[in-house]
C-alpha positions as a printed NumPy array, in Angstrom:
array([[ 18.186,  -1.812, -44.926],
       [ 15.189,  -1.8  , -42.587],
       [ 15.218,   0.868, -39.881],
       [ 14.971,  -0.661, -36.388],
       [ 15.042,   2.436, -34.171],
       [ 13.67 ,   5.969, -34.195],
       [ 14.084,   8.569, -31.466],
       [ 10.768,  10.104, -32.5  ],
       [  8.955,   6.794, -31.976],
       [ 10.909,   6.189, -28.75 ],
       [  9.867,   9.509, -27.194],
       [  6.331,   9.189, -28.559],
       [  5.968,   5.801, -26.835],
       [  7.522,   7.142, -23.624],
       [  5.265,  10.191, -23.418],
       [  2.126,   8.255, -24.364],
       [  2.686,   5.522, -21.79 ],
       [  3.911,   7.909, -19.113],
       [  0.724,   9.957, -19.355],
       [ -1.507,   6.875, -19.684],
       [ -0.048,   5.201, -16.588],
       [ -0.187,   8.231, -14.252],
       [ -2.775,   7.441, -11.58 ],
       [ -3.483,   4.098, -13.24 ],
       [ -4.201,   0.916, -11.299],
       [ -0.599,  -0.196, -11.841],
       [  0.739,   2.891, -10.09 ],
       [ -1.786,   2.457,  -7.283],
       [ -0.806,  -1.212,  -6.921],
       [  2.869,  -0.24 ,  -6.649],
       [  1.985,   2.408,  -4.06 ],
       [  0.03 ,  -0.172,  -2.079],
       [  2.816,  -2.77 ,  -2.257],
       [  5.382,  -0.255,  -0.995],
       [  3.175,   0.84 ,   1.894],
       [  2.663,  -2.806,   2.917],
       [  6.227,  -4.061,   2.47 ],
       [  8.206,  -0.907,   3.283],
       [ 10.668,  -2.105,   0.606],
       [ 10.443,   0.423,  -2.24 ],
       [ 13.53 ,  -0.824,  -4.104],
       [ 12.277,  -4.421,  -4.237],
       [  8.829,  -3.265,  -5.381],
       [ 10.374,  -0.919,  -7.972],
       [ 12.585,  -3.649,  -9.43 ],
       [  9.814,  -6.268,  -9.461],
       [  7.268,  -3.889, -10.984],
       [  9.795,  -2.634, -13.536],
       [ 10.614,  -6.159, -14.652],
       [  6.91 ,  -6.991, -14.934],
       [  6.269,  -3.893, -17.068],
       [  9.257,  -4.696, -19.282],
       [  8.021,  -8.249, -19.876],
       [  4.433,  -7.134, -20.54 ],
       [  5.657,  -4.444, -22.941],
       [  7.932,  -6.943, -24.713],
       [  4.996,  -9.309, -25.192],
       [  2.891,  -6.428, -26.546],
       [  5.617,  -5.289, -28.936],
       [  6.312,  -8.795, -30.25 ],
       [  2.619,  -9.629, -30.565],
       [  1.913,  -6.268, -32.209],
       [  4.692,  -6.838, -34.732],
       [  3.31 , -10.285, -35.526],
       [ -0.361,  -9.246, -35.774],
       [  0.272,  -6.244, -38.034],
       [  1.671,  -8.625, -40.652],
       [ -1.856, -10.044, -41.041],
       [ -4.27 ,  -7.317, -39.897],
       [ -4.026,  -3.661, -41.025],
       [ -3.412,  -1.087, -38.263],
       [ -6.713,   0.614, -39.157],
       [ -8.72 ,  -2.435, -38.044],
       [ -6.598,  -2.915, -34.939],
       [ -7.295,   0.684, -33.89 ],
       [-11.027,   0.187, -34.406],
       [-10.912,  -3.046, -32.407],
       [ -8.908,  -1.435, -29.598],
       [-11.324,   1.507, -29.478],
       [-14.314,  -0.82 , -29.292],
       [-12.612,  -2.816, -26.546],
       [-11.95 ,   0.342, -24.509],
       [-15.552,   1.483, -24.988],
       [-16.767,  -1.943, -23.882],
       [-14.596,  -1.911, -20.767],
       [-15.674,   1.653, -19.974],
       [-19.343,   0.772, -20.467],
       [-19.023,  -2.297, -18.263],
       [-17.248,  -0.301, -15.55 ],
       [-19.921,   2.401, -15.678],
       [-22.722,  -0.192, -15.584],
       [-21.085,  -1.991, -12.653],
       [-20.707,   1.274, -10.711],
       [-24.323,   2.279, -11.334],
       [-25.618,  -1.145, -10.247],
       [-23.828,  -0.893,  -6.891],
       [-25.648,   2.321,  -5.979]])
């Protein structure tokens, strides 16, 4: 029988995403929405639902893609994408000086 859940993977995903999202644009957007609306519960519920849906799409897509492309190549591609985004952001910041 195929295993469908692991506490180790669960906590690994939680810790990784918790650290990655601290101070991220998503957190800043939520902060901004609360300061504008003065409705923290509505913002929390809306943002939580959005993150759940985005994560579900990522998990389903990731499960589908790994059937055809080895994780090694996906990690290389993701790393190159992050480097590209970082390089573009750096270039954009330097050009505005």
